C-alpha positions as CSV (number, residue, x, y, z in Angstrom):
1,M,91.9,111.2,95.8
2,I,91.1,108.8,93.1
3,S,87.3,108.3,92.7
4,A,85.5,105.0,92.7
5,Q,84.3,105.7,89.2
6,E,87.8,106.2,88.0
7,F,88.8,102.7,89.3
8,I,85.8,101.2,87.5
9,S,86.7,103.1,84.3
10,R,90.2,101.6,84.4
11,Q,88.8,98.1,84.8
12,D,86.5,98.7,81.8
13,R,89.4,100.1,79.7
14,L,91.5,97.1,80.5
15,L,88.7,94.6,79.7
16,A,88.0,96.4,76.4
17,Q,91.6,95.6,75.3
18,C,91.2,91.9,76.0
19,Q,90.0,89.5,73.3
20,P,86.3,88.7,73.1
21,N,85.2,85.9,75.5
22,S,88.0,86.6,78.0
23,V,88.4,86.5,81.7
24,C,90.9,88.8,83.3
25,I,92.2,87.9,86.8
26,I,94.4,90.3,88.9
27,P,95.6,89.2,92.4
28,A,96.5,91.5,95.3
29,A,99.7,91.3,97.3
30,S,100.0,89.1,100.4
31,L,101.6,89.8,103.8
32,V,105.3,89.0,103.9
33,T,107.0,87.7,107.1
34,R,109.6,90.0,108.6
35,S,110.6,87.8,111.5
36,R,108.9,84.7,113.0
37,D,105.3,85.9,113.6
38,T,105.6,89.5,112.5
39,E,105.1,90.9,109.0
40,Y,106.4,93.8,107.1
41,L,104.0,96.8,106.9
42,F,101.6,95.8,104.1
43,R,102.0,97.5,100.8
44,Q,99.4,96.6,98.1
45,D,100.5,95.4,94.7
46,S,100.6,98.4,92.3
47,D,98.6,96.8,89.5
48,F,95.9,95.7,91.9
49,W,95.8,99.1,93.6
50,Y,95.6,100.8,90.2
51,L,92.5,98.9,89.3
52,T,90.7,98.8,92.7
53,G,92.1,101.1,95.3
54,F,91.6,98.2,97.8
55,E,94.1,98.1,100.6
56,E,93.6,94.5,102.0
57,P,95.9,91.6,101.2
58,N,95.0,88.2,99.5
59,A,92.2,89.7,97.4
60,W,91.5,88.8,93.7
61,L,89.8,90.9,91.0
62,I,87.9,88.9,88.4
63,M,86.5,90.5,85.2
64,S,85.0,89.1,82.0
65,N,83.6,90.4,78.7
66,N,81.9,87.1,77.9
67,P,78.4,87.8,76.5
68,R,76.9,85.4,79.0
69,Y,77.3,88.1,81.6
70,G,75.7,90.9,79.5
71,E,77.8,94.0,79.2
72,R,80.6,92.8,81.5
73,Y,81.2,90.9,84.7
74,R,83.2,92.1,87.8
75,A,83.8,90.2,91.0
76,M,86.2,90.1,93.9
77,V,87.5,87.5,96.3
78,V,88.3,89.1,99.7
79,Q,89.3,88.0,103.1
80,A,86.4,86.5,105.1
81,K,85.1,88.4,108.1
82,D,86.7,86.8,111.2
83,K,86.1,88.2,114.6
84,Q,89.2,86.6,116.2
85,A,91.5,87.7,113.3
86,E,90.0,91.2,113.4
87,I,90.7,91.5,117.1
88,W,94.4,90.9,116.4
89,Q,94.9,92.5,113.0
90,G,92.1,95.0,112.4
91,K,88.8,95.1,110.6
92,R,88.2,93.4,107.3
93,L,85.8,94.6,104.7
94,G,84.2,91.2,103.9
95,A,82.3,90.0,100.9
96,D,79.0,91.7,101.6
97,A,80.5,95.1,102.0
98,A,82.8,94.6,99.1
99,L,79.8,94.0,96.8
100,S,78.4,97.5,97.3
101,R,81.7,99.4,97.9
102,F,83.1,98.3,94.5
103,S,79.8,98.0,92.6
104,L,80.5,94.3,91.9
105,D,78.3,91.7,90.3
106,E,79.5,89.1,92.9
107,A,81.8,88.9,95.9
108,F,83.4,85.9,97.4
109,E,85.3,85.0,100.6
110,E,88.9,83.7,100.3
111,Q,87.9,80.1,101.0
112,E,85.8,80.3,97.9
113,L,88.7,81.3,95.7
114,E,89.1,78.0,93.8
115,E,85.4,77.8,93.1
116,A,85.3,81.4,91.9
117,L,88.3,81.0,89.6
118,L,86.9,77.8,88.1
119,E,83.5,79.3,87.5
120,A,85.0,82.5,85.9
121,M,87.4,80.6,83.7
122,Q,84.9,78.0,82.5
123,G,83.7,78.6,78.9
124,Q,86.2,81.4,78.2
125,D,88.4,81.5,75.2
126,H,91.1,83.6,76.8
127,L,92.7,84.0,80.2
128,Y,94.5,87.3,81.0
129,A,96.6,87.5,84.2
130,P,100.0,88.9,85.4
131,I,101.9,85.7,84.4
132,G,105.3,85.4,86.0
133,A,104.8,88.2,88.5
134,N,104.2,85.9,91.5
135,E,105.0,82.2,91.6
136,Q,102.3,81.4,94.1
137,H,99.6,83.2,92.1
138,D,100.7,81.5,89.0
139,K,100.4,78.1,90.7
140,I,96.9,78.9,91.9
141,L,95.8,80.0,88.4
142,F,97.4,77.1,86.5
143,T,96.0,74.6,89.0
144,A,92.6,75.9,88.2
145,L,93.3,75.8,84.5
146,K,94.6,72.2,84.8
147,T,91.5,71.2,86.6
148,L,89.3,72.6,83.8
149,K,91.4,70.9,81.1
150,G,91.1,67.6,82.9
151,A,87.3,67.8,83.2
152,P,85.1,65.7,80.9
153,K,84.3,68.8,78.8
154,S,87.9,70.1,78.6
155,S,86.8,72.5,75.8
156,L,85.4,74.7,78.6
157,A,88.9,75.7,79.6
158,P,90.5,78.8,78.1
159,S,92.5,77.9,75.0
160,A,94.9,80.8,75.3
161,V,96.7,82.4,78.2
162,H,98.0,86.0,78.0
163,D,100.2,88.1,80.2
164,V,98.1,91.1,81.0
165,Q,101.0,93.2,82.3
166,P,102.1,94.8,79.0
167,T,98.6,96.2,78.5
168,L,98.0,97.2,82.1
169,H,101.4,98.8,82.4
170,E,100.9,100.8,79.2
171,M,97.7,102.2,80.8
172,R,99.7,103.2,83.9
173,V,102.1,105.3,81.8
174,Y,99.5,108.0,81.2
175,K,98.4,109.7,84.5
176,S,94.9,111.1,84.8
177,A,94.3,114.6,86.3
178,S,93.4,112.9,89.6
179,E,96.6,110.9,89.6
180,V,98.7,114.0,88.9
181,A,96.9,115.8,91.8
182,V,97.8,112.9,94.2
183,M,101.4,113.0,92.9
184,K,101.5,116.7,93.4
185,A,100.4,116.2,97.0
186,A,103.1,113.6,97.5
187,A,105.6,116.0,96.0
188,E,104.5,118.8,98.4
189,I,104.9,116.6,101.4
190,T,108.3,115.5,100.2
191,A,109.3,119.2,99.6
192,R,108.5,120.1,103.1
193,A,110.5,117.2,104.4
194,H,113.6,118.2,102.4
195,K,113.3,121.8,103.6
196,R,113.0,120.4,107.2
197,A,116.1,118.4,106.8
198,M,118.0,121.4,105.4
199,Q,117.0,123.4,108.4
200,F,117.9,120.7,110.9
201,A,121.3,119.9,109.4
202,H,124.4,121.1,111.4
203,P,128.0,120.0,111.6
204,N,128.5,116.7,113.6
205,C,124.9,115.6,113.2
206,Y,124.3,112.1,111.8
207,E,122.9,111.0,108.5
208,Y,120.2,109.0,110.3
209,Q,119.0,112.0,112.1
210,L,118.3,113.7,108.8
211,E,116.5,110.5,107.7
212,A,114.4,110.7,110.8
213,E,113.4,114.3,110.1
214,L,112.3,113.4,106.6
215,H,110.3,110.4,107.7
216,H,108.7,112.3,110.5
217,E,107.4,114.9,108.1
218,F,106.2,112.2,105.8
219,A,104.2,110.5,108.5
220,M,102.8,113.7,110.0
221,A,101.3,114.4,106.6
222,G,99.7,111.0,106.2
223,A,102.4,109.4,104.1
224,R,103.4,106.6,106.5
225,S,106.1,105.1,104.3
226,P,108.9,106.5,102.1
227,A,108.5,105.4,98.4
228,Y,111.9,103.8,98.4
229,G,115.0,103.5,100.6
230,T,115.9,107.0,101.8
231,I,119.4,108.1,100.8
232,V,121.3,110.6,103.1
233,G,124.9,110.6,101.8
234,S,127.4,113.1,103.3
235,G,130.9,113.8,102.0
236,H,132.2,110.8,100.1
237,N,129.0,108.9,100.7
238,A,127.3,111.3,98.3
239,C,129.3,109.6,95.5
240,I,127.6,106.2,96.2
241,L,124.5,106.3,94.0
242,H,122.3,104.0,96.2
243,Y,123.8,104.7,99.6
244,T,121.3,103.8,102.3
245,E,123.4,103.0,105.4
246,N,122.8,106.6,106.6
247,S,125.0,106.0,109.6
248,A,127.9,108.5,109.3
249,Q,128.5,111.6,111.3
250,I,128.5,114.6,109.1
251,N,131.7,116.8,109.2
252,D,131.7,120.6,109.0
253,G,132.2,121.5,105.3
254,D,130.6,118.3,103.9
255,L,127.9,118.4,101.2
256,I,124.9,116.3,101.9
257,L,123.0,114.5,99.1
258,I,119.4,113.6,100.1
259,D,117.4,111.4,97.7
260,A,114.0,110.8,99.4
261,G,110.4,110.7,98.5
262,A,107.1,110.1,100.3
263,E,104.5,107.5,99.1
264,Y,101.1,109.1,99.4
265,Q,97.9,107.2,98.5
266,G,100.1,104.7,96.7
267,Y,101.9,107.2,94.5
268,A,105.6,108.1,94.8
269,A,107.5,111.3,94.9
270,D,111.2,111.3,94.2
271,I,113.3,114.4,95.0
272,T,117.1,114.9,95.3
273,R,118.7,117.9,96.8
274,T,122.4,118.6,97.7
275,F,123.4,121.2,100.3
276,P,126.2,122.0,102.7
277,V,125.8,120.9,106.3
278,N,127.1,124.2,107.5
279,G,124.8,126.2,105.3
280,V,127.4,127.7,103.0
281,F,128.8,126.3,99.7
282,S,132.5,126.3,99.3
283,D,133.9,127.6,96.0
284,E,134.5,124.0,94.7
285,Q,131.1,122.9,95.8
286,K,129.5,125.8,94.1
287,A,131.4,125.1,90.9
288,I,130.2,121.5,90.6
289,Y,126.7,122.4,91.8
290,N,126.2,125.1,89.2
291,V,127.2,122.8,86.4
292,V,124.5,120.2,87.5
293,L,122.0,122.9,88.1
294,K,122.6,124.4,84.6
295,A,122.1,121.0,83.0
296,Q,118.9,120.3,84.9
297,K,117.3,123.7,84.2
298,S,118.3,123.5,80.6
299,V,116.7,120.0,80.3
300,L,113.5,121.2,82.0
301,D,113.3,124.0,79.4
302,M,113.6,121.6,76.5
303,L,111.1,119.0,77.7
304,A,107.8,118.9,75.8
305,P,105.7,116.3,73.9
306,G,107.8,114.7,71.2
307,V,111.1,115.0,72.9
308,T,112.7,111.7,74.0
309,L,114.5,110.9,77.2
310,P,117.7,109.9,75.3
311,E,117.6,113.3,73.5
312,A,117.3,115.1,76.9
313,M,120.1,112.9,78.3
314,R,122.4,113.8,75.5
315,H,121.6,117.5,76.1
316,S,122.5,117.1,79.8
317,V,125.7,115.3,78.9
318,E,126.8,118.1,76.7
319,I,126.4,120.7,79.4
320,I,128.0,118.6,82.1
321,T,130.9,117.7,79.9
322,E,131.5,121.4,79.0
323,G,131.4,122.2,82.7
324,L,133.9,119.4,83.6
325,V,136.3,120.6,80.9
326,E,136.0,124.2,82.0
327,L,136.9,123.2,85.6
328,G,139.9,121.2,84.5
329,I,138.4,117.9,85.7
330,L,138.4,116.5,82.2
331,K,141.4,117.4,80.0
332,G,141.1,117.9,76.3
333,S,138.3,119.0,74.1
334,V,134.6,118.7,74.8
335,A,134.0,116.9,71.4
336,E,136.7,114.3,72.3
337,H,135.1,113.5,75.7
338,L,131.6,113.3,74.2
339,E,132.9,110.9,71.5
340,N,134.7,108.6,73.9
341,E,132.2,109.0,76.7
342,S,134.8,109.7,79.3
343,W,132.2,111.8,81.1
344,R,130.7,108.6,82.4
345,Q,133.2,108.3,85.2
346,Y,131.6,111.4,86.7
347,Y,128.0,111.0,85.5
348,M,127.2,107.3,85.4
349,H,123.4,107.1,85.5
350,G,120.6,108.0,83.3
351,L,118.8,111.4,83.3
352,G,115.4,110.1,84.6
353,H,112.7,107.5,84.7
354,F,108.9,107.1,84.7
355,L,107.3,107.9,88.1
356,G,103.9,106.8,89.5
357,L,102.7,104.0,91.7
358,D,106.2,102.7,91.6
359,V,109.2,105.0,92.0
360,H,110.8,103.4,88.9
361,D,107.4,103.1,87.3
362,V,106.3,100.7,84.6
363,G,106.3,101.6,80.9
364,D,108.4,100.9,77.9
365,Y,111.1,103.4,77.0
366,K,111.1,102.2,73.4
367,Q,108.3,101.5,70.9
368,N,109.0,99.6,67.7
369,D,112.7,99.7,68.5
370,Q,112.6,103.5,68.5
371,D,113.0,105.9,71.5
372,R,109.6,106.7,72.9
373,P,108.6,110.3,72.6
374,L,107.3,112.0,75.7
375,A,103.5,112.7,75.7
376,P,101.0,114.6,77.9
377,G,100.1,112.6,81.0
378,M,103.5,111.1,81.5
379,V,105.3,111.9,84.8
380,I,109.1,111.5,84.8
381,T,112.1,112.5,87.0
382,V,114.9,114.8,85.8
383,E,118.1,114.1,87.8
384,P,121.5,114.9,86.4
385,G,124.5,114.6,88.7
386,I,128.3,114.7,89.1
387,Y,130.1,112.4,91.4
388,I,133.9,112.9,91.9
389,G,135.2,109.8,93.8
390,E,138.6,109.5,95.5
391,D,139.8,107.1,92.8
392,T,139.2,109.5,89.9
393,D,141.9,111.7,88.1
394,A,140.1,114.9,89.2
395,P,142.0,117.7,91.0
396,A,142.2,116.9,94.7
397,R,140.1,119.9,95.7
398,F,137.1,118.4,93.9
399,K,137.4,114.9,95.2
400,G,134.6,113.7,97.5
401,I,132.0,116.1,96.0
402,G,128.8,114.4,94.9
403,V,125.9,116.5,93.5
404,R,122.5,115.4,92.2
405,I,119.5,117.6,91.7
406,E,116.2,115.8,91.0
407,D,112.7,117.0,90.3
408,D,109.4,115.3,89.3
409,V,107.7,116.7,86.2
410,A,104.4,116.0,84.5
411,I,104.5,116.4,80.7
412,T,101.8,118.8,79.5
413,A,100.6,119.8,76.1
414,T,103.1,122.7,76.0
415,G,106.0,121.6,78.2
416,V,106.2,120.5,81.8
417,D,104.7,121.1,85.2
418,V,107.4,120.8,87.9
419,L,105.6,119.0,90.7
420,T,108.5,119.4,93.1
421,A,109.2,123.2,92.7
422,D,108.5,123.9,96.4
423,V,111.9,122.8,97.5
424,P,114.7,125.3,96.8
425,K,117.6,124.4,94.5
426,E,119.2,127.8,93.7
427,I,122.4,128.2,95.9
428,D,121.2,131.5,97.4
429,E,117.8,130.1,98.2
430,I,119.3,127.1,100.0
431,E,121.8,129.2,101.9
432,E,119.0,131.6,102.9
433,L,116.7,128.8,104.1
434,M,119.4,127.2,106.2
435,A,120.5,130.6,107.7
436,K,117.0,131.0,109.0
437,A,117.4,127.9,111.1
């Protein structure tokens, strides 16, 4: 759980990075129509959640470091208390309760938004907001700005507008101990779900039944939503990187690739495991799987502060290319294939990505045109894979085999903490777990 004080600390850190005499305005997400008069399950904007932990739609966070407020100013605009709306849609916090819950200087109801924005912008030199993130929010902000510029004392309008996202997203790259703890909880929920799916799997079951097992485990642990579209790809479907149809019946002898993660208290887990539906790897499946596993474990051993993701990617490529050559899937020398990148037909994605409030979390992978070194507090995925499609030149016995193994790791001062270690990935461990079912 992230404490109220941590949210306030994040706001103060963001405001401290703004120019003097600035106002910083961050809007929440809005409900999105699913069909006619029903909406999708609400999911808060990640930046707004990072700064407030407030779960309601249509809110706005307003902060300023202008000396007229003293040390700093913090306000929120929230949905108004409405008895009829609350009968249909649930309780709303309201402005009065928001004032104390978030230790604000002021709180407004949504019908006061325009007035609150004008008052906050007036007399400021700089406006910081997530420019370009949402067209409707931009329209509201720039309408207020235009109103101020058209006033008799147009000098009261901010003279400079800044996109706050680069600064805010850089803050989000480095997770606090509390954030890592929440992500560990998300990982543990997800690990239990993957093990449950392994134990449920049997020949002639359907991909969507495994998806249901995963989502049931998520929800029972308080993670109502997956962090992204769940992938359950069996047989040839495992070679489709973002396969989400999850509709096929699973044949005896098929491998199943499951890429699924729970979202818990806003934070994502992201785990991939590959296993045989009948509980026993064939020789060909073992051969491919062991190459991927060797690459993943070797990368985990090398990760530490100062290492870059491209360096780790190259290391995984070397191991996978060596394995493909040894198995006769690639013909010729390892050096030749590394040089001409012919391995890409079997390993076509990157090694990993930042993980956090978004499954592909924010953050720049380069700084000053240089690959960014990993540092303590970063959380990344490590997910090498091999996918041998029907249209490749591989020997027939390997075609249709897709393997990916993915874990979530927090970078520490000395190496990594594997947050997702609870779900097995050694062949004998997987087969033993499935045999118990």
